[in-house]
TORDREN-411615 format. One record per residue: residue in one letter; residue number from 1; x, y, z of N, C-alpha, C, O in turn. Coordinates in Angstrom, 1 decimal, padded with zeros to 4 digits. Atoms other than C-alpha are relative to their C-alpha. Example, Ala and Ser with C-alpha at 12.3 -4.5 7.8 and 13.67 -1.06 7.14 Angstrom:
<atom type="A" seq="1" n_u="000.9" n_v="-001.2" n_w="000.0" ca_u="012.3" ca_v="-004.5" ca_w="007.8" c_u="000.9" c_v="001.2" c_w="000.0" o_u="001.9" o_v="001.2" o_w="000.7"/>
<atom type="S" seq="2" n_u="-000.9" n_v="-001.1" n_w="000.0" ca_u="013.7" ca_v="-001.1" ca_w="007.1" c_u="-000.8" c_v="001.1" c_w="000.8" o_u="-000.3" o_v="002.2" o_w="000.9"/>
***
This chain:
<atom type="M" seq="1" n_u="000.9" n_v="-001.3" n_w="000.0" ca_u="-000.2" ca_v="000.0" ca_w="000.0" c_u="000.9" c_v="001.3" c_w="000.0" o_u="001.8" o_v="001.3" o_w="000.8"/>
<atom type="E" seq="2" n_u="-000.4" n_v="-001.0" n_w="000.3" ca_u="000.9" ca_v="003.2" ca_w="-001.0" c_u="-000.4" c_v="001.1" c_w="000.9" o_u="-001.6" o_v="001.4" o_w="001.0"/>
<atom type="Q" seq="3" n_u="000.6" n_v="-001.1" n_w="-001.0" ca_u="000.9" ca_v="006.1" ca_w="001.5" c_u="000.2" c_v="001.6" c_w="-000.6" o_u="001.3" o_v="002.0" o_w="-000.9"/>
<atom type="T" seq="4" n_u="000.0" n_v="-001.3" n_w="000.7" ca_u="000.2" ca_v="009.5" ca_w="000.1" c_u="000.2" c_v="001.1" c_w="001.3" o_u="-000.3" o_v="000.9" o_w="002.4"/>
<atom type="Q" seq="5" n_u="-000.6" n_v="-001.0" n_w="-001.0" ca_u="001.7" ca_v="012.4" ca_w="002.1" c_u="-001.4" c_v="001.3" c_w="000.0" o_u="-001.6" o_v="001.9" o_w="-001.1"/>
<atom type="Q" seq="6" n_u="001.2" n_v="-000.8" n_w="000.2" ca_u="-001.4" ca_v="014.7" ca_w="002.8" c_u="000.6" c_v="001.3" c_w="000.8" o_u="001.0" o_v="001.1" o_w="001.9"/>
<atom type="T" seq="7" n_u="-000.3" n_v="-001.0" n_w="-000.6" ca_u="-000.4" ca_v="018.2" ca_w="003.7" c_u="-001.0" c_v="000.8" c_w="000.7" o_u="-002.1" o_v="001.2" o_w="000.3"/>
<atom type="P" seq="8" n_u="001.1" n_v="-000.4" n_w="-000.6" ca_u="-002.0" ca_v="019.7" ca_w="006.4" c_u="-000.7" c_v="001.2" c_w="-000.5" o_u="-000.1" o_v="001.9" o_w="-001.3"/>
<atom type="P" seq="9" n_u="000.3" n_v="-001.4" n_w="000.5" ca_u="-004.4" ca_v="022.6" ca_w="005.7" c_u="000.4" c_v="001.4" c_w="000.8" o_u="000.3" o_v="001.5" o_w="002.0"/>
<atom type="M" seq="10" n_u="-000.7" n_v="-001.1" n_w="-000.3" ca_u="-002.7" ca_v="026.0" ca_w="006.0" c_u="-000.9" c_v="000.7" c_w="000.9" o_u="-002.1" o_v="000.7" o_w="000.6"/>
<atom type="I" seq="11" n_u="000.6" n_v="-000.6" n_w="-000.8" ca_u="-003.9" ca_v="027.9" ca_w="008.8" c_u="000.1" c_v="001.7" c_w="-000.2" o_u="-000.8" o_v="002.6" o_w="-000.4"/>
<atom type="F" seq="12" n_u="-000.5" n_v="-001.7" n_w="000.5" ca_u="-001.9" ca_v="031.4" ca_w="008.1" c_u="000.1" c_v="-000.2" c_w="-001.2" o_u="000.2" o_v="-001.3" o_w="-001.8"/>
<atom type="N" seq="13" n_u="-000.4" n_v="-000.2" n_w="001.3" ca_u="-001.4" ca_v="032.6" ca_w="004.9" c_u="001.3" c_v="000.9" c_w="000.3" o_u="001.2" o_v="001.9" o_w="001.1"/>
<atom type="P" seq="14" n_u="-001.2" n_v="-000.4" n_w="-000.4" ca_u="002.3" ca_v="033.5" ca_w="004.8" c_u="000.1" c_v="001.9" c_w="-000.6" o_u="001.0" o_v="002.8" o_w="-000.3"/>
<atom type="N" seq="15" n_u="000.1" n_v="-001.4" n_w="000.4" ca_u="001.4" ca_v="036.9" ca_w="003.0" c_u="-000.8" c_v="001.0" c_w="001.2" o_u="-000.8" o_v="002.2" o_w="001.1"/>
<atom type="W" seq="16" n_u="000.6" n_v="-000.6" n_w="-000.8" ca_u="-000.8" ca_v="037.8" ca_w="006.1" c_u="001.3" c_v="000.5" c_w="001.0" o_u="000.8" o_v="001.3" o_w="001.8"/>
<atom type="F" seq="17" n_u="-001.1" n_v="-000.2" n_w="-001.0" ca_u="002.6" ca_v="038.2" ca_w="008.2" c_u="000.7" c_v="001.2" c_w="-000.6" o_u="001.0" o_v="002.3" o_w="-000.1"/>
<atom type="V" seq="18" n_u="-000.8" n_v="-001.2" n_w="000.7" ca_u="004.2" ca_v="040.2" ca_w="005.5" c_u="-000.6" c_v="001.6" c_w="000.0" o_u="000.0" o_v="002.6" o_w="000.0"/>
<atom type="S" seq="19" n_u="001.0" n_v="-001.1" n_w="-000.2" ca_u="001.1" ca_v="042.6" ca_w="005.6" c_u="000.0" c_v="000.7" c_w="001.6" o_u="-000.2" o_v="001.9" o_w="001.9"/>
<atom type="L" seq="20" n_u="000.0" n_v="-000.7" n_w="-001.3" ca_u="001.3" ca_v="042.8" ca_w="009.4" c_u="001.3" c_v="000.7" c_w="000.3" o_u="001.3" o_v="001.9" o_w="000.7"/>
<atom type="D" seq="21" n_u="-001.1" n_v="-000.9" n_w="000.2" ca_u="005.0" ca_v="043.7" ca_w="009.1" c_u="000.0" c_v="001.6" c_w="-000.5" o_u="000.3" o_v="002.6" o_w="000.1"/>
<atom type="N" seq="22" n_u="000.3" n_v="-001.6" n_w="000.8" ca_u="004.2" ca_v="046.7" ca_w="006.6" c_u="-000.9" c_v="000.9" c_w="001.0" o_u="-000.7" o_v="002.1" o_w="001.0"/>
<atom type="N" seq="23" n_u="001.0" n_v="-000.6" n_w="-000.7" ca_u="001.5" ca_v="047.6" ca_w="008.9" c_u="000.3" c_v="000.7" c_w="001.2" o_u="-000.2" o_v="001.8" o_w="001.5"/>
<atom type="L" seq="24" n_u="-000.7" n_v="-000.2" n_w="-001.3" ca_u="003.6" ca_v="047.7" ca_w="012.1" c_u="001.0" c_v="001.2" c_w="-000.4" o_u="001.0" o_v="002.3" o_w="000.1"/>
<atom type="T" seq="25" n_u="-000.8" n_v="-001.1" n_w="000.5" ca_u="006.4" ca_v="049.6" ca_w="010.2" c_u="-000.8" c_v="001.3" c_w="-000.3" o_u="-000.5" o_v="002.3" o_w="000.3"/>
<atom type="S" seq="26" n_u="000.5" n_v="-001.7" n_w="-000.1" ca_u="004.2" ca_v="052.6" ca_w="009.2" c_u="-000.6" c_v="000.2" c_w="001.1" o_u="-000.9" o_v="001.4" o_w="001.1"/>
<atom type="L" seq="27" n_u="000.6" n_v="-000.4" n_w="-001.2" ca_u="002.7" ca_v="052.5" ca_w="012.6" c_u="001.1" c_v="000.6" c_w="000.8" o_u="000.9" o_v="001.6" o_w="001.4"/>
<atom type="I" seq="28" n_u="-001.0" n_v="-000.4" n_w="-000.8" ca_u="006.0" ca_v="052.8" ca_w="014.1" c_u="000.6" c_v="001.3" c_w="-000.6" o_u="001.1" o_v="002.2" o_w="000.1"/>
<atom type="S" seq="29" n_u="-000.7" n_v="-001.3" n_w="000.5" ca_u="007.1" ca_v="055.5" ca_w="011.6" c_u="-001.0" c_v="001.2" c_w="000.5" o_u="-000.6" o_v="002.3" o_w="001.0"/>
<atom type="E" seq="30" n_u="001.1" n_v="-001.1" n_w="-000.3" ca_u="003.7" ca_v="057.6" ca_w="012.3" c_u="000.7" c_v="000.4" c_w="001.5" o_u="001.1" o_v="001.6" o_w="001.8"/>
<atom type="V" seq="31" n_u="-000.1" n_v="-000.3" n_w="-001.5" ca_u="004.5" ca_v="057.2" ca_w="016.2" c_u="001.3" c_v="000.9" c_w="000.2" o_u="001.3" o_v="001.6" o_w="001.2"/>
<atom type="K" seq="32" n_u="-001.3" n_v="-001.0" n_w="000.0" ca_u="008.1" ca_v="059.0" ca_w="015.6" c_u="-000.3" c_v="000.8" c_w="-000.6" o_u="000.3" o_v="001.7" o_w="-000.1"/>
<atom type="A" seq="33" n_u="000.7" n_v="-001.4" n_w="000.6" ca_u="006.6" ca_v="061.6" ca_w="013.5" c_u="-000.6" c_v="000.7" c_w="001.2" o_u="-000.2" o_v="001.8" o_w="001.6"/>
<atom type="L" seq="34" n_u="000.4" n_v="-000.8" n_w="-000.8" ca_u="004.4" ca_v="062.5" ca_w="016.1" c_u="000.7" c_v="000.4" c_w="001.3" o_u="000.4" o_v="001.3" o_w="002.0"/>
<atom type="R" seq="35" n_u="-001.0" n_v="-000.1" n_w="-001.0" ca_u="007.0" ca_v="062.2" ca_w="018.5" c_u="001.0" c_v="001.3" c_w="-000.4" o_u="001.2" o_v="002.4" o_w="000.2"/>
<atom type="A" seq="36" n_u="-000.9" n_v="-001.6" n_w="000.5" ca_u="009.3" ca_v="064.9" ca_w="016.5" c_u="-001.0" c_v="001.0" c_w="-000.1" o_u="-000.5" o_v="002.1" o_w="000.1"/>
<atom type="E" seq="37" n_u="001.2" n_v="-001.4" n_w="000.0" ca_u="006.1" ca_v="067.2" ca_w="016.1" c_u="-000.1" c_v="000.4" c_w="001.3" o_u="000.0" o_v="001.6" o_w="001.5"/>
<atom type="N" seq="38" n_u="000.1" n_v="-000.1" n_w="-001.3" ca_u="005.8" ca_v="066.8" ca_w="020.0" c_u="001.2" c_v="000.9" c_w="000.5" o_u="001.1" o_v="001.9" o_w="001.2"/>
<atom type="A" seq="39" n_u="-001.7" n_v="-000.5" n_w="-000.3" ca_u="009.7" ca_v="067.8" ca_w="020.3" c_u="000.0" c_v="001.5" c_w="-000.6" o_u="000.7" o_v="002.3" o_w="-000.1"/>
<atom type="D" seq="40" n_u="000.0" n_v="-001.1" n_w="000.8" ca_u="009.0" ca_v="070.5" ca_w="017.8" c_u="-000.6" c_v="001.1" c_w="000.9" o_u="-000.1" o_v="002.2" o_w="001.2"/>
<atom type="I" seq="41" n_u="001.1" n_v="-000.8" n_w="-000.7" ca_u="006.1" ca_v="071.9" ca_w="019.9" c_u="000.7" c_v="000.6" c_w="001.3" o_u="000.5" o_v="001.7" o_w="001.7"/>
<atom type="K" seq="42" n_u="-000.5" n_v="-000.3" n_w="-001.0" ca_u="008.4" ca_v="071.8" ca_w="023.0" c_u="000.8" c_v="001.0" c_w="-000.4" o_u="000.7" o_v="002.0" o_w="000.3"/>
<atom type="T" seq="43" n_u="-001.0" n_v="-000.7" n_w="000.4" ca_u="011.1" ca_v="073.7" ca_w="021.2" c_u="-000.6" c_v="001.5" c_w="-000.4" o_u="000.0" o_v="002.5" o_w="-000.2"/>
<atom type="F" seq="44" n_u="000.9" n_v="-001.4" n_w="000.5" ca_u="008.6" ca_v="076.3" ca_w="019.8" c_u="-000.2" c_v="000.8" c_w="001.4" o_u="000.2" o_v="001.9" o_w="001.5"/>
<atom type="I" seq="45" n_u="000.1" n_v="-000.4" n_w="-001.0" ca_u="007.4" ca_v="076.7" ca_w="023.2" c_u="001.0" c_v="001.0" c_w="001.0" o_u="000.8" o_v="002.1" o_w="001.6"/>
<atom type="K" seq="46" n_u="-001.0" n_v="-000.5" n_w="-000.9" ca_u="010.7" ca_v="077.3" ca_w="025.0" c_u="000.5" c_v="001.3" c_w="-000.6" o_u="000.9" o_v="002.1" o_w="000.2"/>
<atom type="G" seq="47" n_u="-000.1" n_v="-001.0" n_w="000.8" ca_u="011.3" ca_v="079.9" ca_w="022.3" c_u="-000.7" c_v="001.3" c_w="000.7" o_u="-000.1" o_v="002.3" o_w="000.9"/>
<atom type="F" seq="48" n_u="000.6" n_v="-001.0" n_w="-000.3" ca_u="008.5" ca_v="082.0" ca_w="023.7" c_u="-000.6" c_v="000.0" c_w="001.4" o_u="-001.7" o_v="000.4" o_w="001.8"/>
<atom type="E" seq="49" n_u="000.8" n_v="000.0" n_w="-001.4" ca_u="008.2" ca_v="081.2" ca_w="027.3" c_u="-000.3" c_v="001.3" c_w="001.2" o_u="-000.9" o_v="001.4" o_w="002.2"/>
<atom type="N" seq="50" n_u="000.5" n_v="-001.3" n_w="-000.7" ca_u="008.2" ca_v="085.0" ca_w="028.4" c_u="-001.0" c_v="000.3" c_w="-000.5" o_u="-001.7" o_v="001.1" o_w="000.2"/>
<atom type="Q" seq="51" n_u="001.5" n_v="-000.5" n_w="000.6" ca_u="005.2" ca_v="085.3" ca_w="026.1" c_u="-001.2" c_v="-000.8" c_w="000.3" o_u="-002.3" o_v="-000.4" o_w="000.1"/>
<atom type="L" seq="52" n_u="001.1" n_v="000.9" n_w="-000.5" ca_u="003.3" ca_v="082.5" ca_w="027.5" c_u="-000.4" c_v="000.0" c_w="001.4" o_u="000.4" o_v="000.4" o_w="002.3"/>
<atom type="L" seq="53" n_u="000.3" n_v="-000.2" n_w="-001.4" ca_u="001.3" ca_v="082.3" ca_w="030.7" c_u="-000.5" c_v="-001.6" c_w="000.4" o_u="-001.2" o_v="-002.3" o_w="-000.4"/>
<atom type="T" seq="54" n_u="000.6" n_v="001.4" n_w="-000.8" ca_u="000.6" ca_v="079.0" ca_w="032.8" c_u="-001.3" c_v="000.2" c_w="000.2" o_u="-001.7" o_v="001.3" o_w="000.5"/>
<atom type="E" seq="55" n_u="001.3" n_v="-000.3" n_w="-000.7" ca_u="-002.8" ca_v="078.5" ca_w="033.7" c_u="-000.2" c_v="000.5" c_w="001.5" o_u="-001.2" o_v="001.0" o_w="001.9"/>
<atom type="K" seq="56" n_u="000.1" n_v="-000.5" n_w="-001.4" ca_u="-002.0" ca_v="079.3" ca_w="037.5" c_u="000.0" c_v="001.6" c_w="-000.4" o_u="-000.9" o_v="002.3" o_w="000.1"/>
<atom type="E" seq="57" n_u="-000.6" n_v="-001.2" n_w="000.1" ca_u="-000.7" ca_v="082.7" ca_w="036.3" c_u="-001.5" c_v="000.6" c_w="-000.8" o_u="-002.1" o_v="001.7" o_w="-000.4"/>
<atom type="V" seq="58" n_u="001.5" n_v="-000.4" n_w="000.6" ca_u="-004.1" ca_v="083.1" ca_w="034.0" c_u="-001.1" c_v="000.2" c_w="001.1" o_u="-001.9" o_v="001.2" o_w="001.2"/>
<atom type="E" seq="59" n_u="000.8" n_v="-000.1" n_w="-001.1" ca_u="-006.0" ca_v="082.4" ca_w="036.8" c_u="000.0" c_v="001.0" c_w="001.0" o_u="-001.0" o_v="001.3" o_w="001.6"/>
<atom type="Q" seq="60" n_u="-000.5" n_v="-000.7" n_w="-001.1" ca_u="-004.2" ca_v="084.9" ca_w="039.1" c_u="-000.6" c_v="001.4" c_w="-001.1" o_u="-001.4" o_v="002.2" o_w="-000.7"/>
<atom type="K" seq="61" n_u="-000.2" n_v="-001.3" n_w="000.9" ca_u="-004.2" ca_v="087.6" ca_w="036.1" c_u="-001.7" c_v="000.3" c_w="000.1" o_u="-002.2" o_v="001.3" o_w="000.5"/>
<atom type="L" seq="62" n_u="001.3" n_v="-000.4" n_w="000.4" ca_u="-008.3" ca_v="087.1" ca_w="035.3" c_u="-000.8" c_v="000.0" c_w="001.5" o_u="-002.0" o_v="000.2" o_w="001.5"/>
<atom type="N" seq="63" n_u="000.8" n_v="000.6" n_w="-001.3" ca_u="-009.3" ca_v="086.2" ca_w="039.1" c_u="-001.0" c_v="-000.7" c_w="-000.1" o_u="-002.0" o_v="-000.3" o_w="000.4"/>
<atom type="L" seq="64" n_u="000.8" n_v="000.8" n_w="000.2" ca_u="-010.9" ca_v="083.3" ca_w="038.1" c_u="000.2" c_v="-001.2" c_w="000.6" o_u="001.4" o_v="-001.4" o_w="001.0"/>
<atom type="K" seq="65" n_u="-000.5" n_v="001.3" n_w="-000.3" ca_u="-011.0" ca_v="079.7" ca_w="039.3" c_u="000.5" c_v="-001.0" c_w="-001.4" o_u="000.1" o_v="-000.7" o_w="-002.5"/>
<atom type="R" seq="66" n_u="-000.5" n_v="000.9" n_w="001.0" ca_u="-009.4" ca_v="077.0" ca_w="037.2" c_u="-001.3" c_v="-000.5" c_w="-000.8" o_u="-001.1" o_v="-000.6" o_w="-002.0"/>
<atom type="T" seq="67" n_u="001.2" n_v="000.6" n_w="000.9" ca_u="-012.8" ca_v="075.7" ca_w="036.0" c_u="-001.0" c_v="001.1" c_w="-000.9" o_u="-001.9" o_v="000.9" o_w="-001.7"/>
<atom type="S" seq="68" n_u="000.4" n_v="-001.2" n_w="000.9" ca_u="-013.9" ca_v="079.1" ca_w="034.7" c_u="001.1" c_v="000.1" c_w="-001.0" o_u="000.6" o_v="000.1" o_w="-002.1"/>
<atom type="V" seq="69" n_u="-001.2" n_v="-000.1" n_w="000.9" ca_u="-010.6" ca_v="079.3" ca_w="032.8" c_u="-000.4" c_v="-001.0" c_w="-001.0" o_u="-000.9" o_v="-000.6" o_w="-002.2"/>
<atom type="Y" seq="70" n_u="000.3" n_v="001.0" n_w="001.1" ca_u="-011.2" ca_v="076.0" ca_w="031.1" c_u="-001.5" c_v="000.0" c_w="-000.6" o_u="-001.7" o_v="-000.7" o_w="-001.6"/>
<atom type="F" seq="71" n_u="001.4" n_v="-000.3" n_w="000.6" ca_u="-014.9" ca_v="077.0" ca_w="030.4" c_u="000.2" c_v="001.1" c_w="-001.1" o_u="-000.5" o_v="001.1" o_w="-002.1"/>
<atom type="L" seq="72" n_u="-000.1" n_v="-001.0" n_w="001.1" ca_u="-013.5" ca_v="080.1" ca_w="028.5" c_u="000.9" c_v="-000.8" c_w="-001.0" o_u="000.7" o_v="-000.6" o_w="-002.2"/>
<atom type="V" seq="73" n_u="-000.7" n_v="000.8" n_w="001.3" ca_u="-011.2" ca_v="077.5" ca_w="026.6" c_u="-000.8" c_v="-000.5" c_w="-000.6" o_u="-000.6" o_v="-000.3" o_w="-001.8"/>
<atom type="K" seq="74" n_u="000.6" n_v="000.8" n_w="000.4" ca_u="-014.1" ca_v="075.2" ca_w="026.0" c_u="-000.9" c_v="000.9" c_w="-001.2" o_u="-001.2" o_v="000.6" o_w="-002.3"/>
<atom type="K" seq="75" n_u="001.0" n_v="-000.7" n_w="000.9" ca_u="-016.3" ca_v="078.2" ca_w="024.6" c_u="000.8" c_v="000.3" c_w="-001.4" o_u="000.3" o_v="000.3" o_w="-002.6"/>
<atom type="G" seq="76" n_u="-000.8" n_v="-000.5" n_w="001.3" ca_u="-013.2" ca_v="079.4" ca_w="022.4" c_u="000.2" c_v="001.5" c_w="-000.2" o_u="000.5" o_v="002.2" o_w="-001.2"/>
<atom type="V" seq="77" n_u="-000.4" n_v="-001.5" n_w="-000.4" ca_u="-012.9" ca_v="082.7" ca_w="024.0" c_u="001.7" c_v="000.2" c_w="000.0" o_u="002.3" o_v="001.0" o_w="-000.7"/>
<atom type="L" seq="78" n_u="-001.4" n_v="000.3" n_w="000.0" ca_u="-009.3" ca_v="081.7" ca_w="024.9" c_u="000.5" c_v="-001.2" c_w="-000.8" o_u="-000.1" o_v="-002.3" o_w="-000.9"/>
<atom type="N" seq="79" n_u="-000.7" n_v="001.3" n_w="001.0" ca_u="-007.2" ca_v="079.6" ca_w="022.6" c_u="001.5" c_v="-000.3" c_w="000.4" o_u="002.6" o_v="000.1" o_w="-000.1"/>
<atom type="P" seq="80" n_u="-001.4" n_v="000.3" n_w="-000.7" ca_u="-004.3" ca_v="078.2" ca_w="024.5" c_u="001.0" c_v="-001.0" c_w="-000.9" o_u="000.3" o_v="-001.6" o_w="-001.7"/>
<atom type="V" seq="81" n_u="-000.9" n_v="000.8" n_w="000.4" ca_u="-001.1" ca_v="076.2" ca_w="023.1" c_u="000.1" c_v="-001.0" c_w="000.9" o_u="000.3" o_v="-000.8" o_w="002.1"/>
<atom type="R" seq="82" n_u="000.1" n_v="001.2" n_w="-001.0" ca_u="-001.3" ca_v="072.6" ca_w="024.5" c_u="001.5" c_v="-000.6" c_w="-000.1" o_u="002.1" o_v="-000.7" o_w="-001.2"/>
<atom type="N" seq="83" n_u="-001.3" n_v="000.5" n_w="-000.2" ca_u="001.9" ca_v="071.1" ca_w="025.5" c_u="-000.3" c_v="-001.6" c_w="000.9" o_u="-000.4" o_v="-001.7" o_w="002.1"/>
<atom type="G" seq="84" n_u="000.4" n_v="001.3" n_w="-000.7" ca_u="001.1" ca_v="067.3" ca_w="026.4" c_u="-001.4" c_v="000.4" c_w="000.9" o_u="-002.2" o_v="001.0" o_w="000.2"/>
<atom type="K" seq="85" n_u="001.1" n_v="-000.6" n_w="-000.7" ca_u="-001.6" ca_v="068.2" ca_w="029.0" c_u="000.0" c_v="001.0" c_w="000.5" o_u="-001.0" o_v="001.5" o_w="001.0"/>
<atom type="S" seq="86" n_u="000.1" n_v="-001.4" n_w="-000.5" ca_u="-000.6" ca_v="071.2" ca_w="030.1" c_u="-000.4" c_v="001.1" c_w="-001.2" o_u="-000.2" o_v="000.9" o_w="-002.4"/>
<atom type="L" seq="87" n_u="000.2" n_v="-001.0" n_w="000.8" ca_u="-001.7" ca_v="074.4" ca_w="028.7" c_u="000.5" c_v="001.2" c_w="000.2" o_u="000.7" o_v="001.5" o_w="001.3"/>
<atom type="R" seq="88" n_u="-000.9" n_v="-001.3" n_w="-000.2" ca_u="000.0" ca_v="077.8" ca_w="027.9" c_u="-000.9" c_v="001.1" c_w="-000.6" o_u="-001.7" o_v="000.6" o_w="-001.5"/>
<atom type="F" seq="89" n_u="001.1" n_v="-001.1" n_w="000.1" ca_u="-001.9" ca_v="081.1" ca_w="027.4" c_u="001.3" c_v="001.2" c_w="-000.7" o_u="002.5" o_v="001.3" o_w="-000.2"/>
<atom type="S" seq="90" n_u="-000.6" n_v="-001.4" n_w="000.7" ca_u="-000.5" ca_v="084.4" ca_w="025.1" c_u="-000.4" c_v="000.7" c_w="000.8" o_u="-001.7" o_v="000.9" o_w="000.9"/>
<atom type="K" seq="91" n_u="000.5" n_v="-001.0" n_w="-000.1" ca_u="-000.2" ca_v="086.9" ca_w="026.9" c_u="-000.5" c_v="001.4" c_w="-000.5" o_u="-001.2" o_v="002.2" o_w="000.1"/>
<atom type="L" seq="92" n_u="000.7" n_v="-001.3" n_w="000.7" ca_u="-001.0" ca_v="089.5" ca_w="024.5" c_u="-001.7" c_v="-000.3" c_w="000.0" o_u="-002.5" o_v="000.6" o_w="000.1"/>
<atom type="E" seq="93" n_u="001.1" n_v="000.4" n_w="000.2" ca_u="-004.2" ca_v="087.1" ca_w="024.1" c_u="-000.7" c_v="000.5" c_w="001.3" o_u="-001.7" o_v="001.2" o_w="001.3"/>
<atom type="I" seq="94" n_u="000.6" n_v="-000.1" n_w="-001.4" ca_u="-005.0" ca_v="087.3" ca_w="027.9" c_u="-000.2" c_v="001.7" c_w="000.4" o_u="-001.1" o_v="002.2" o_w="001.2"/>
<atom type="E" seq="95" n_u="000.1" n_v="-001.7" n_w="-000.3" ca_u="-004.4" ca_v="091.3" ca_w="028.0" c_u="-001.0" c_v="000.5" c_w="-000.8" o_u="-001.7" o_v="001.4" o_w="-000.3"/>
<atom type="N" seq="96" n_u="000.9" n_v="-000.4" n_w="000.8" ca_u="-006.6" ca_v="091.8" ca_w="025.1" c_u="-001.4" c_v="-000.3" c_w="000.7" o_u="-002.2" o_v="000.7" o_w="000.9"/>
<atom type="Y" seq="97" n_u="001.2" n_v="000.5" n_w="-000.7" ca_u="-009.4" ca_v="089.6" ca_w="026.9" c_u="-000.4" c_v="000.9" c_w="001.2" o_u="-001.6" o_v="001.3" o_w="001.4"/>
<atom type="I" seq="98" n_u="000.0" n_v="-000.9" n_w="-001.1" ca_u="-008.6" ca_v="091.8" ca_w="030.1" c_u="-000.8" c_v="001.7" c_w="-000.6" o_u="-001.8" o_v="002.2" o_w="-000.2"/>
<atom type="N" seq="99" n_u="000.6" n_v="-000.8" n_w="000.4" ca_u="-009.1" ca_v="094.8" ca_w="028.0" c_u="-001.5" c_v="000.2" c_w="-000.4" o_u="-002.3" o_v="001.1" o_w="-000.1"/>
<atom type="Q" seq="100" n_u="001.5" n_v="000.1" n_w="000.4" ca_u="-012.5" ca_v="093.7" ca_w="026.3" c_u="-000.7" c_v="000.2" c_w="001.0" o_u="-001.4" o_v="001.1" o_w="001.3"/>
<atom type="S" seq="101" n_u="001.1" n_v="000.2" n_w="-001.3" ca_u="-014.0" ca_v="092.7" ca_w="029.4" c_u="-000.1" c_v="001.1" c_w="000.9" o_u="-001.1" o_v="001.1" o_w="001.6"/>
<atom type="Q" seq="102" n_u="000.2" n_v="-001.3" n_w="-000.5" ca_u="-013.3" ca_v="096.3" ca_w="030.9" c_u="-000.8" c_v="000.6" c_w="-000.8" o_u="-001.8" o_v="001.0" o_w="-000.4"/>
<atom type="N" seq="103" n_u="001.1" n_v="-001.0" n_w="000.8" ca_u="-014.8" ca_v="098.0" ca_w="028.1" c_u="-001.4" c_v="-000.2" c_w="-000.2" o_u="-002.2" o_v="000.7" o_w="-000.6"/>
<atom type="V" seq="104" n_u="001.3" n_v="000.4" n_w="-000.1" ca_u="-018.0" ca_v="096.0" ca_w="028.2" c_u="-000.7" c_v="000.9" c_w="001.1" o_u="-001.9" o_v="000.8" o_w="001.3"/>
***
């Protein structure tokens, strides 16, 4: 009796691994690009540190609580620069807001 060798059914397609590798490579390059952009933002912010205010400084200048500052951001009245989780506000924008609120 002659035995014929049967090949087991292929569960995974080898092309699937190539596709997965390509997807992971592109994902890694996207993450590296995002990290580079974040580094650029940090460098940009460092160049303007004397012209930017922290959240606490804005609270003190406007005499508002933190939640009120976030409310103004949410409404679009204030436009902060986001650096990770922290916010920085333009001194000029805050001064303009103070002048506008005094004129009303």
